[in-house]
N, C-alpha and C positions, 0 to 999 in steps of 0.2 A: 200243706203247712203243718208244722209240728205243734202239737198243743203246748200252750205256755204252762210253765209249773206253778204251783201254789207252795210258796216257802214261807213258813212262820219264822220271823227273825227274833221272837222274844217268847221262850218257852222254859217251863221249869219241870223237873222230875225229882220225885223223892225216891230213896232207896226202899226196898222192902225191909220190914223190921229186922229180919234175920240177916240182911247184909251190913247193918250198922255194928262196927266192932263194939265189943262190950266196954272198953274203956270210955267210949262216948257217953254211954249210960252211967257208968260208974262215976265218972266226973261231972255229969249233969250238962254235958256240952250240948248234945242234941240227940233225940232218938224218936221213933215212932212206936207207939203201943201195939201189942200183938194183934188187936183187933183191927188195925189200921183205921182208927177213928180219930186219932189225935197225934200231931208233931209236938214234942215237948223239949224244954231246956229248963234249967233251974228257975223256979218261980215263974214259968211262962208255959202256956199251952195254947195250941190253936187247933180247931177242928179241921180235919181233911175233909173238904168240901165237895170233892168229886173223886170218882174212882181213878180218873185219869191222871192223878198225881203219881201212879205207879206204871211201869214199863208197859206190860201186856195190855193194861186197860188204855194206856195212851196211844198204843199202836191201834187198837179199835177204834178209838176217839178220831184218830187222824184219818182212818179209813172211811168213816162215817161221813166226815164233813170234807173229803177229798183234799186232804192236805198231804202234799207230796213228800215234804221234808220239814224238820224242825231244828231250830237253833237252840240248844239246851244251855241256859245260863247257870251259874252256880246258884245255891240256895243262899239267900241273903242272911238266914241265920247262921251262915258259916264264913263270915268276914273274920271272925276271931277277935273282934275288939274286946279288950279287958281280960283276955285269957293270959295265963301264964305262958311264957314263950315256948315252951316245949310241948304243951297241951295245943297251942295254936298251930304249930308247925305239923303235928300229927293230924289234927282236925282237918285242916286244909289239904293235906296229902291225901287223906282219905277221900275228901271230896273230888280232888283232881283224878285220882285213880278210878274212882267210881265213874266220873263222866267220860273218861277216856275208855273205859270198858263198854260203856253204852255206845260210844261212837264206833269203836273197833268191831263190836259183834252185830251192829245195826247200820252198817255204812251208808246204805241208801236212804235211811230214814232220819239219821242225826248227825249234826255237827255240834260238838260239845265245846263249851268253854272251860277255862281254868282260872283259879283265883290265887292271888298273892296278897301278903299283909305289907302294905308301904311303910308301917311303922319300923321295919327291919329291912332296909333297902337291900343289903347285901344278900341276905337270905331270899328276898323276893327275887332277885336277879338270878340266883341259882335255881330256884323253882322254875322260873320262866324257861331257863335253858333246858332243864330237865323235861318239862311239859311239851316244848317245841321239838327237841331233838330226840328224846326218848319215846314220848307219847304221841307224836305227830298231831298235836293241837295247834290251832292257829288263831284263837280267840281268847284275849285276855280279859276277864272280868274284874272290874274294880269298883269299889264303893266310891260314892260321891265325898264321903268324910270318913276319917279312920282316927283312932286313937294312937298317938305316938308314945315313944317309951316313957316319957314323964307324966303321962295322963292327959295330956293337952289334946283337944279335939282339932283336927286340921282338914283343909280341903285336899282332895286327891291332887289336884294341879298346883301344888306348893312345889316350889323350885328344888326342894330337897329330893324330890322324886324324879328328876331328870334322868338318873340312870335307867330307871324302869322304862321311861319314854325312848331313850336311845336304843334299849334292846328291842322295844316294840317296833321301831324304825328299822334296826337291822334285820329282823325277822319278817317285816312286811305283815304285821299283825293287824287284825281288826281288834278294836277295844270296845267293850260294853261298859257304860257308867251307869250304875243303878244305886238308888238311894235306899237307906235303912238306917237304924239305930238313932233316928232323931230324938226319941224320947230320953236318950241317955245324956244329951247335952243340950236340948232345948228345955229350959226350966217351965215347963207347964205340965199340969196334971194330964196324964194319958187318959183322956176321956172322949167318947163320941167318935172314936176312930180318926181323931184329928191329925195324927202323925201320918196315917196312910193317905188322908183325903186332902190334906193342905200342905203340911211340911215336907212330905217327900218331893212333891213337885217345887217346892222352894230350894230344896236341897240340890235338885237338878240344875235349877236356875243358877244357883250359887257356883256350882262346878262349872258350868257353861261360861260364867262371867270370868273366872280365872283361866280357863283353857284359852279364851279369846284374848284376854288382856296380855298373856304371856306368848301369843302368837304361835302356840304350839302346832297349830294346823299346818303352818308353813315350816316352822323349824324342823319338824319330823314328818316329812313329806310321804313316808311310807306307812305311817301310822293313821288308820281311820278310825275316828271316834263316833259312836252311836250313843245318844241319851235315851234312856228309857222314858215311857210315858209321854212322848212327844217333846220331852223338855218343856212341858206345857207352860209354866209360869215364865220360862224363858222367852216365850214368844210375844206375850203381852207386855214384857218388861223390856223390850229392846229400845223403844222409844226413850224410856226413862234412863236406861244406861247410856245411850248415845248423848243425851242432854246433860247428865252428869259428867261424862268425859269432856265435853266441849266446855261446860260452864265451870269446872274446877279442875283445870289441867294440871294445878300444883299436886293433885292427890294420885296423878297418873304418870308421874315421870318415868320414862324408859318403857312405858306400856304401849300396847298396840290398840288402835282405834277399834271400837266394836263393830262398826260398819264393815271393816275389812274381812270379818268372818262370816258375814250373812251370805248363805247360799254357797259357802265354800265346799269344794269337792271332797274334802276329807272330814266333814261333819255331817252326820246323819241323825235322824230322829225316827222313832217308830210311830205307828199310827194310833197308839192306844190313848186317845184324848176324850173318847166317850160321846162325842157329839160333832156334827157336821160344821157347826160354826167355828169350833177350835181347830177342826182339821183344815177348814178354808184359811184361817190365819196362819196356821203352819206352812201350808202350801204357798201362801201368798209371800210369806217372809223368805222362806228358804228354797222354794222351787221344788217340783214334784221329784226331781232327780236325787234328792237328798232325803227322801222319805221311803222307809222300809215297812212292810207288814209286821206288825207285833200284836200278838194276841194276849200275852201275859196269862196263858192258860197254865194250869187249871185254877187259878186264884179266883175268888169271887168278883174282884175288880178287873178281871180279865174279860175278854170279849168271849164269854161262854154262852151255851143255850139257856134261856130264862124266859119262862112264859111271862113274868111279871113285866119284864122289859121287852117282850116280844123280840128278843135278841138271839143271835147265833153267831159263830165265828166267821167273820168276814163281813158282817152287816154294815159296818161303817163306810167300807169301800163300795159296798152295793148302793148305798144311799147317796153317796157322793157322785157316783155315776148318774143315778136317777135324777138328782138336783143339778146335774151338769157342773159340778164343781170340778170334776176330772174328766179326761177323755178315756176311752178303751185303752188307748197306748199308755197312758198314765197308770191306768189300773193294772195292766199287765206287768210293768216295770216295777211298780211297788210291791207286787207279789212275787217277782222272780228277778229281774236284771238288777235292780238296785240292791237287793239283799246279796247277790252274788258279787257286786262291785264292792259292797261294804267288807265282804269277807275276803275278797281277793285282790282288790285295787286293781291295778293295771297289768298284774302278772298273768299273762295268757296262759301259761303252763299250769298255774294254780287253778285257773278258772276252768280249763279243760279237765283237770283232776277232779275237781269238785263235781263238775256236771256229770263225768263219767261214773263218779261214786253214787250220785243221786239216781241216775238212770240205769244202774246196774250193769255198766259196760266193763 
């Protein structure tokens, strides 16, 4: 019997400092210092907390923890919100070309995502066509929220963005929904990491709310959407949304009932919920088939090796097996089959192509 693969469906990668174009630093859009200690933007910096932020070190880290393949998402700092349009286009193109290069040079190790800015729908559609047709990328990364051309913050599943979803449907794309930039539109002081610990999860719940109300999981049957961080607040919020829909139907005219989306085959969530109680709720709501492994490495809120937390990559699923929350079959599917199904859908040729790439065939 062949060994089951271990595929990480939620990973990130920084370019080495010398790979970042000079204009990104000159315009203070994004760069990494030469000592590889900080990632920086104008009036913002964040420590590089693990060497596996970078390619060679990431490959060694994957080898150490027996991770066969990783899905590289875009960097949240490069959603382009608030940038002038030309700078935004250049920054996003750099990110997409960098991710494409990583995939093309390490095909057995990485599947890379690409990002577009929904505030400029026509340009976003052109970039989707370029990334799919020229760069052979099949994963579209989108933020939960974005700033439109007049400076208003909107949810990604706004009906104005339907041309993007139509293209995702046409190309049979996987879509990753990831939160960021909450401090730019939630009027609270950015203290005690509240935007990462609380508001990011609320942003995911908000995006899930509108995906399901608009019924996009059925309207675009070839588009499969995965929510980062287990869509954690969306899980505990389900009953409230159902009661709200039933109790105030006047507020939801023409919308789809939240119940219709629960456990839907086109909606996935990663495992990054940090405790088995939350994982059990996610599995109970959505079913194990809709859950994929997500480590969010190498960020400190990812599932990293940590003595303080006696943690290591894959710990939550090991604990779930130990506590009989999942079976060995579920475990194997979350690490492999479900990730493949999210990335490829029902397209058997695409599945074979991806598996051959991972296995080096």
